[in-house]
N, C-alpha and C positions, 0 to 999 in steps of 0.2 A: 764401880767408880772409874770414870774415864780419866786417864792421866793426860793432862794438857801441858805440853812444853811451854816454858816461859820464853824460849827462843827456838826457832825451827828453821834450819837452813838446808836448802837442797842445792847440789851442784853436780854438773856433768863435766868430766875431764876426758880429753883425748890426748894421747901421746903420739908423736909422729914428727913430721917435718913441715913447718909452717912458715909463711911469710908474714910476720906480724904487721908490717906496714899497711897491708890492705884492710886489716880489721879495724876500721874506724866507722863512726856513726854514719857518715855520709854514704859509705859503701853499702851498709845494711839498709839504709833508706832507699837507695837506688835499686836494690833487689827486692824491696817491699818486705823485708824481714823485720825491720822497725818502721814505724810511721815517721813521716817527716817531722812531726811535732816532737816525738821522742828523740829523734836524732839531733834536732836543733837544741833541745834542752839538755842533752847529755853533758856530763862533766868529764871532759877529757883530761886524764892525768898525764899520759904520755903516749905519743905515736912515734915509733922509731923502728928502724930495720931490725932491732933486736928485741923489742918489747912494745906491746900496745896494751893500754889499760884505760877503760872508761866506765862510767856509771850512769845509769838512768834512774828513774824513780823506783824501778823494781829489779833492775839487772846490774850485776857487776861482771865485767869481762876482763880477763887477763890472758894475753897470748905471748908466749916466747917462741924461740926457734923450735922448741921440741915439746911444748905443752900448751894446750888450749883449755881454759877453765871458764865456765859460765856458771854464775851463782845467783840465787835469790834468797832473801831472808823473809819474803812475804809468801806465806803458805798458799794464798789465793792465786799466786802467779806461777805455781809449779808447772802447770800445763803450758803456760806461755813460755817458760824456760825450755821445756821439752821441744816445743815447736820452733823455738829460736835456733836450737842446735840442729834439729832435723832440717830446717830451712837452709841453714848455713852449709852443712855438709852434703845436703842434697844437691846444692849448686857446685860444691867443691869436691865432687865424688872422686876425682883423680888425685886428691891430696894424699900422700903416703901417711898412713896411720898404722899403729901396731897394737895399741891397747885402748880400752875405754873403761872408765870408772864412773859408776853412778852412786851418789852419796847422799845420805841424809844425816845431818848432825843436829842433835836436840839437847837442850839444857832443861833439866827437871828440878824443880824446887823440892828439896827433901824436907822442908818445913822447919827443921831445927838441927842443931849441931849433932844431937844424939843419933838421929836417923842418918844424917850425912856420914858420920863415922861408921855406923852399922853397915852401910852399903859397902864401904871399903873393907871392913872386916869380913863380910860375907864373900866378896869376890877374891880377896887376897888375905887369907888367914894369917895372923901375926905370930902364931906359935913357933913356926920354923925360924923366925927371925929374932925372937925376944932375947936370946942369949948372944946374938951376933951384933946387933945394932941397938941404939937407944931410941925408944919410942917410935917404932917403925910405922909408916903410913903409906897408903896407896897414892902414888903420883901419876902413873900411867900404866894401864893394863891393855895389852894388844893381843887379841886372839885371832887366829888364822885357820881357815879350812878350805878345802876344795869347794867349788860351787855346788850347791845342793840340787841344782836343776840339770846337772850333767854336762853343761857347756864348759868350754875350755876357759879356765880362769880361777880366781881365788875370791874368797870372801874375808873381810876383816871387820872386827868389832873393837873399837877403842873406847875405853872408859877412863875418865879422870875427873878430878875436881874441876868445876867450872871456874874459869878465870875472870868471868864477867858478872856472875850472879852469886851472891852469898849463899852458902849452905845448899848449893845446887850441884847436880851431877851432870857431866857432859858425856853423852853417848853418841858415837859416830859409827854408822854402818856403811861399809863400802862393798859394792859388788863389782869386781874387776873382770873384764872380758878380754880375752886374747884373740889375736888374729888366728884363723885356722891355718895350720901348716900347709903350704902348697897353694894357699889362696890369698897370700898377702896382697897381691895386686888388687883384689876386690874387698879388702878389709873395710874401707870407708863405707861403701854401700851396705856391707854386712852390719857394721856398727849402727848405721842410720836405721836399718830395719829392726835391729834388736832394741834400739832406744825406743822406737815407736811401740813395739810389742811389750816391752818389759817395764817401762817407766812406772806405771801405776802400781804394779806388783812389787817393785823394788821399794817404793816409798811406803807402801802398806806393810811389807815384811819388816822393814827397818823399825817402824813404830812398834809392831808386835814384839820384835826381839827386845827392843829397849824397855818396853813396858813390863815384859816378863822378868827382866833383871831388877827393875826399880819398884814395881808395885808391891811385892811381898814385904819389902822393907817399910814402905809407907803404911801398909795395912797392919804391920806388926806381926806378920806371919813368918818372918824369917828370923833365925837366931842372930 
């Protein structure tokens, strides 16, 4: 049984020092990162020295002084998102950056309330809480570990009830990469290189991890 998310969002985040005012559709079109048609049709929410936000038919971009976030909720555009970020910071290679996060967030329909609750019971057993609080339930579970590939950084898995889909579970997997000590001046080219090399594996690994958590409950194999 293939587990298909009812919503599937990918985003790439870089932390560093940015000039939000330059991140506007016309600039991306001038650099051939977006097409002229996409740039003209973009919905600009704000362009300001402190923040820039706009949307196209497949992309949402938000940039502040210290955070760049590019996101798509269209799974068919995940490669386009990767290429958008690579194109941007391939040009802005001297932009100071310190961390990169690659993320996939999925909403899974648990079919009914019983399975929805069972996932929460499986991941956060209620026995330790039953005499401490009334009717305990999982609100947010965040797990953290070093990166399994040996690179400098952390991995995070967040599980919580979906806020947008009834009886659904939200699972977000983040792989965070840190600048190499002593190589901070070259962090942006390093992140661009790793983004190109790792993107597909990160997206696939996120799905495998999420489905491993959710499928046993849907199949009835989990207590």
